[in-house]
C-alpha positions in Angstrom: -17.7 18.3 90.9 -19.1 18.8 94.7 -20.2 15.8 96.1 -24.4 15.6 96.3 -26.9 12.5 97.7 -29.4 11.3 95.2 -32.0 8.7 94.7 -32.1 6.6 91.3 -34.6 5.4 89.9 -35.9 3.1 87.8 -39.1 2.2 86.0 -39.6 -1.1 84.5 -38.7 -1.0 80.9 -35.7 0.5 82.3 -34.8 -2.6 83.8 -37.0 -5.2 81.8 -33.8 -7.2 80.8 -30.3 -8.3 81.5 -28.4 -5.2 79.0 -30.9 -2.8 80.2 -30.3 -3.5 83.9 -26.1 -3.5 82.4 -27.1 0.0 81.5 -28.6 1.0 84.4 -25.9 -0.3 86.5 -23.2 1.8 84.7 -25.5 5.0 84.8 -24.9 4.5 88.6 -21.1 3.8 89.0 -20.8 6.9 86.5 -22.3 8.8 89.4 -20.5 7.0 92.0 -17.4 8.0 90.4 -18.3 11.8 90.7 -18.3 11.1 94.0 -21.8 11.2 94.7 -23.7 8.5 97.4 -26.1 7.3 95.8 -29.6 5.0 96.1 -31.1 3.2 94.0 -34.9 2.7 93.6 -36.4 -0.2 91.2 -39.5 -1.1 89.6 -40.3 -5.1 88.8 -38.7 -6.0 85.4 -40.8 -4.8 82.6 -44.4 -6.6 82.5 -43.7 -9.0 85.1 -46.4 -6.9 87.7 -48.7 -7.8 84.8 -47.5 -11.5 84.3 -48.0 -12.6 88.6 -51.3 -10.7 88.4 -52.6 -13.4 85.5 -50.6 -16.1 87.2 -52.5 -14.9 90.4 -56.0 -15.2 88.3 -55.4 -18.5 87.7 -55.1 -19.9 90.6 -57.7 -17.8 92.2 -59.0 -15.0 90.2 -60.9 -14.0 94.3 -57.3 -14.1 95.8 -57.1 -12.0 99.6 -55.2 -8.1 98.9 -52.7 -9.9 101.1 -51.7 -12.7 99.1 -51.9 -10.6 96.3 -49.6 -8.0 98.2 -47.2 -11.1 99.1 -46.7 -12.3 95.2 -46.1 -8.8 93.7 -43.4 -7.6 96.0 -41.2 -9.9 94.9 -40.9 -8.3 91.6 -39.2 -5.4 93.0 -37.0 -7.9 95.2 -35.6 -9.6 91.8 -34.6 -6.1 90.3 -33.0 -4.9 93.2 -31.0 -8.5 93.4 -30.2 -8.3 89.7 -29.2 -4.8 89.3 -26.7 -5.0 93.1 -24.9 -7.4 91.1 -24.7 -5.9 88.1 -23.5 -2.9 89.9 -20.8 -5.1 91.9 -19.8 -6.7 88.5 -18.6 -2.8 87.6 -16.9 -2.9 90.6 -18.7 -0.8 92.9 -20.1 -2.4 95.9 -24.1 -3.1 96.5 -26.4 -3.8 98.5 -30.0 -4.6 98.2 -32.4 -4.3 100.8 -36.6 -4.8 100.7 -39.0 -1.8 101.5 -39.5 -3.5 104.8 -35.1 -4.3 105.2 -34.9 -0.4 104.3 -37.8 1.0 106.7 -40.2 1.5 104.5 -43.7 1.7 107.6 -47.1 2.7 106.1 -50.5 2.4 107.0 -52.2 -1.2 106.7 -53.8 -0.9 103.5 -52.6 -4.0 101.2 -52.9 -3.1 97.1 -52.8 0.6 97.6 -50.6 1.8 100.9 -49.6 5.8 101.6 -46.1 5.5 103.0 -46.2 7.1 106.8 -42.7 7.2 107.7 -39.5 6.2 105.9 -36.2 4.6 109.1 -33.3 4.8 106.3 -30.7 4.3 109.0 -29.6 1.1 106.7 -29.9 3.0 104.4 -27.8 5.7 104.7 -24.9 3.9 106.4 -24.5 2.4 103.6 -24.0 5.2 101.3 -22.1 6.5 104.1 -19.6 3.7 104.0 -19.3 3.9 100.2 -21.6 1.5 98.8 -24.5 1.3 97.0 -28.2 0.8 98.4 -30.4 -0.8 95.9 -33.9 -0.6 97.6 -37.6 -2.3 95.9 -39.5 0.5 95.4 -43.7 0.0 95.2 -43.6 -2.0 99.0 -43.3 -1.0 102.6 -44.3 -3.0 106.2 -46.8 -1.8 108.4 -47.0 -1.5 112.3 -47.8 -5.1 112.9 -45.3 -6.4 110.3 -47.7 -7.2 107.1 -45.8 -6.5 103.9 -47.7 -4.0 101.7 -47.6 -2.2 98.7 -48.1 1.2 97.0 -50.4 0.9 93.8 -49.7 2.2 90.6 -46.9 4.7 90.1 -45.4 3.4 94.0 -41.9 2.7 92.7 -41.6 7.0 92.1 -43.3 7.5 95.7 -41.4 5.1 97.1 -38.7 6.9 95.8 -39.5 10.4 96.3 -39.6 9.1 99.9 -36.5 8.1 100.4 -34.8 10.8 98.9 -36.7 12.8 102.3 -35.9 10.3 104.7 -31.7 10.7 103.2 -32.0 14.4 102.4 -31.0 14.0 99.5 -30.3 16.8 97.3 -32.4 15.4 93.8 -34.4 12.4 92.5 -33.9 11.5 89.3 -36.8 9.3 87.6 -35.4 7.4 84.6 -37.4 6.2 81.6 -38.2 4.8 78.8 -38.6 8.8 77.4 -36.7 11.8 77.3 -38.5 13.5 79.7 -41.2 15.7 79.8 -43.1 16.2 76.8 -45.9 19.9 75.7 -47.6 16.6 75.0 -47.0 12.5 74.5 -45.1 12.5 71.5 -46.1 9.5 70.4 -49.4 11.0 69.1 -47.9 14.5 68.3 -44.3 14.3 66.3 -44.3 18.0 66.7 -44.3 17.7 71.0 -41.1 19.3 72.3 -39.0 18.8 75.0 -39.6 21.0 78.6 -36.4 21.7 80.1 -38.1 22.4 83.5 -41.8 22.9 84.9 -43.3 23.7 88.1 -45.1 21.6 90.4 -48.1 22.3 90.4 -48.0 22.5 86.7 -46.2 18.5 86.7 -49.2 17.6 89.0 -51.8 18.6 87.4 -50.6 16.8 84.2 -49.7 13.7 85.8 -53.9 14.2 87.9 -54.9 14.1 84.1 -53.5 11.0 82.5 -50.1 11.5 81.5 -47.9 8.9 83.0 -44.9 10.0 83.2 -44.8 10.7 87.0 -47.5 9.7 89.5 -49.1 12.5 91.0 -48.6 11.1 94.3 -44.8 11.3 93.7 -44.4 14.6 92.6 -47.3 15.9 95.5 -44.5 14.7 98.3 -41.5 15.8 96.3 -43.5 19.2 96.3 -44.5 19.1 99.8 -41.0 18.7 101.0 -39.1 20.6 98.2 -37.0 17.8 96.5 -36.1 18.9 93.0 -37.0 15.9 90.4 -35.9 14.8 87.1 -37.4 12.9 84.6 -34.0 11.0 82.4 -34.1 8.5 79.7 -32.5 5.4 81.0 -31.4 4.4 77.4 -29.5 7.2 76.0 -27.8 10.3 77.1 -30.0 13.3 78.0 -30.5 16.2 80.9 -34.2 15.1 80.6 -36.6 17.5 82.3 -36.5 19.4 86.3 -39.7 19.5 87.9 -39.3 22.4 90.6 -41.0 25.0 92.3 -39.8 28.2 91.0 -39.2 27.8 86.9 -38.3 30.3 84.5 -41.4 30.5 81.6 -39.9 29.2 78.6 -41.0 31.6 75.5 -43.2 33.4 77.5 -45.5 29.9 76.8 -49.1 30.8 78.9 -49.9 27.0 78.0 -47.2 25.0 78.5 -48.5 21.3 78.2 -51.3 18.9 76.7 -52.5 16.3 79.0 -55.4 13.6 77.6 -57.4 10.5 78.8 -59.2 7.9 76.9 -61.9 5.8 78.0 -64.1 8.1 80.1 -67.5 7.4 81.2 -70.3 10.6 82.1 -72.6 9.4 84.8 -76.3 11.3 84.8 -78.4 11.1 87.6 -82.1 13.3 87.0 -84.1 13.4 90.4 -88.3 14.0 90.1 -87.9 17.8 92.1 -84.7 19.1 93.6 -83.0 17.7 96.7 -80.1 19.1 98.5 -78.6 16.3 100.5 -78.2 14.2 96.6 -74.8 15.4 96.4 -73.8 14.7 99.4 -75.3 11.3 99.0 -74.4 10.1 96.4 -70.5 11.1 96.2 -70.1 9.8 99.8 -71.5 6.6 98.3 -68.8 6.8 95.5 -66.2 8.0 98.3 -66.5 5.0 100.6 -66.1 2.6 97.8 -62.8 4.3 96.6 -63.9 5.6 93.2 -62.5 8.7 92.0 -65.2 11.5 90.9 -63.8 13.8 88.2 -65.7 16.2 86.5 -69.2 17.5 88.6 -71.7 19.2 87.1 -75.4 20.0 88.0 -78.2 21.2 86.6 -81.1 23.0 88.9 -83.6 24.9 86.9 -87.4 26.0 86.1 -88.6 23.9 83.5 -85.8 21.1 83.6 -85.5 18.0 85.4 -83.4 18.6 88.0 -79.8 16.4 87.5 -76.1 16.3 87.9 -73.5 15.0 85.5 -69.8 13.3 86.5 -67.5 11.7 84.8 -66.0 8.3 86.0 -62.8 6.2 84.4 -64.2 3.2 82.0 -62.7 0.8 84.5 -65.0 1.8 87.5 -68.3 1.9 85.1 -69.4 -1.5 86.5 -69.3 -0.7 90.2 -70.7 2.6 89.9 -73.8 1.0 87.9 -74.7 -1.3 90.7 -73.9 0.8 93.4 -76.5 3.4 92.2 -79.3 0.4 91.2 -78.6 -0.8 94.8 -78.5 1.9 96.6 -81.4 3.7 94.9 -84.1 4.4 97.3 -81.9 6.0 99.4 -80.0 8.4 96.8 -84.0 9.1 96.0 -83.4 9.6 92.2 -86.0 8.5 89.6 -83.0 7.6 86.9 -80.0 7.3 85.8 -78.6 7.9 82.8 -75.1 7.3 81.3 -72.7 7.9 78.2 -69.3 5.8 77.8 -67.0 6.2 74.5 -65.7 9.9 75.4 -62.0 11.0 76.4 -61.1 13.8 78.6 -58.4 16.9 76.8 -56.8 19.1 79.4 -54.3 22.6 79.2 -52.0 23.5 81.9 -49.7 26.1 82.4 -49.7 28.4 85.4 -48.8 31.4 83.1 -52.8 31.0 82.3 -53.8 32.8 85.8 -52.3 36.1 84.7 -53.5 35.3 81.1 -57.6 36.0 80.5 -59.3 34.5 77.8 -57.1 31.4 77.6 -60.1 28.7 78.2 -62.1 30.8 75.4 -59.2 30.8 73.2 -60.1 26.4 74.2 -63.2 27.0 72.8 -63.2 29.2 70.3 -60.3 26.4 68.5 -62.3 22.9 69.3 -65.7 25.2 67.9 -63.7 25.7 64.6 -62.5 22.1 64.7 -65.5 21.1 64.7 -64.9 18.8 68.0 -68.1 18.9 70.3 -67.6 19.5 74.6 -69.8 17.2 76.7 -68.2 19.0 79.9 -66.3 21.5 81.4 -63.7 21.9 84.8 -61.3 24.6 85.4 -58.8 25.2 88.0 -55.9 28.0 88.3 -53.9 26.6 85.8 -55.8 24.3 83.5 -59.2 23.5 81.6 -60.2 20.3 81.1 -63.4 19.2 78.2 -64.4 15.9 78.2 -65.2 15.2 73.9 -65.8 12.2 72.1 -62.9 9.6 72.1 -62.9 9.5 68.3 -62.2 13.6 68.3 -59.5 13.3 70.4 -56.5 13.1 69.0 -57.9 16.2 66.8 -58.2 18.5 69.9 -54.8 17.7 71.1 -53.0 17.9 67.5 -55.0 21.6 67.4 -54.7 22.5 71.1 -50.8 21.9 70.1 -50.7 23.8 67.3 -53.3 27.1 69.1 -51.0 27.7 71.6 -47.8 27.4 70.5 -46.3 23.9 71.2 -44.7 23.2 68.3 -41.3 21.9 68.4 
């Protein structure tokens, strides 16, 4: 087998206890014994990040973000050192590195920093000498020497960034699933694993709520053309490869269905149309780092002008407070909201050249008596907001309609 330089990333469930750490170590050693140079990126063990956050909350519910970063970064450090020990126990030398030791530099934002560069000299020196470099994901250091963390999915992003920096042939993401499925197999038993999926499709699916990969990591990989593989950590399997060009399996136009619970629709109404209102509202939301998804504006004779938009439930209280506080500046007359909603999306690059897919989706939902509250489209996806109690049924009927069952 030809020698390759690879990065292996293990998520929290894949290193949740000593047995799983030992299993991960054996997977790493297998790759080394095949002649590959290997760098490993790890998440914190199991639910330890949540446990650390809960601990912080007990001590100080208003703790400074810098201190939260200092605390959370210890989770990955525990995993990295334990995995390095486990790899060494298998007879292969290994060294663990924190993000800053590995040369991961970020912008100066605590809790949700973006990676700016990876100075990978230490990693490259380690793997070229025959050792395995085990690097903490989710963290780096800013230009002032302050420790930073990357937010949710940060270890995926760390793995891709390190893959780029060391010129790896592939980045393997080990997780508790066998690969990327047409939808969540825990919801739809007939969901099937995809052998491969395009970056753009995976990016949409990740953005639309699927938790297999973080969107930022997929975007990073696409921009630098690093192939990703989602592989099972606890059993043998080739998983799913994510790359630029793929063969459309069985001529599937729709290749995946994503869904997201806890969606809230906000509707802002005006006494008269005001062209600046849209910019004002969404600028204010952006300043508070609130992500807005679907936006629908209504301006027509005889109907009160309004704009509706969807947000995640976790941002609901902040949005309501912001709208109330800025009511005079924003110039609206009243705001309304609807909770208990979910988003269901179909995704597929084949949709670009196949008109009528959206119509087929809407007809399927109509036949199933599932009301559609909002719609959003792009070249390769159609999203609808539906009542949350109807979400599972919507996913099921769409999965069958578009031929995605096993």
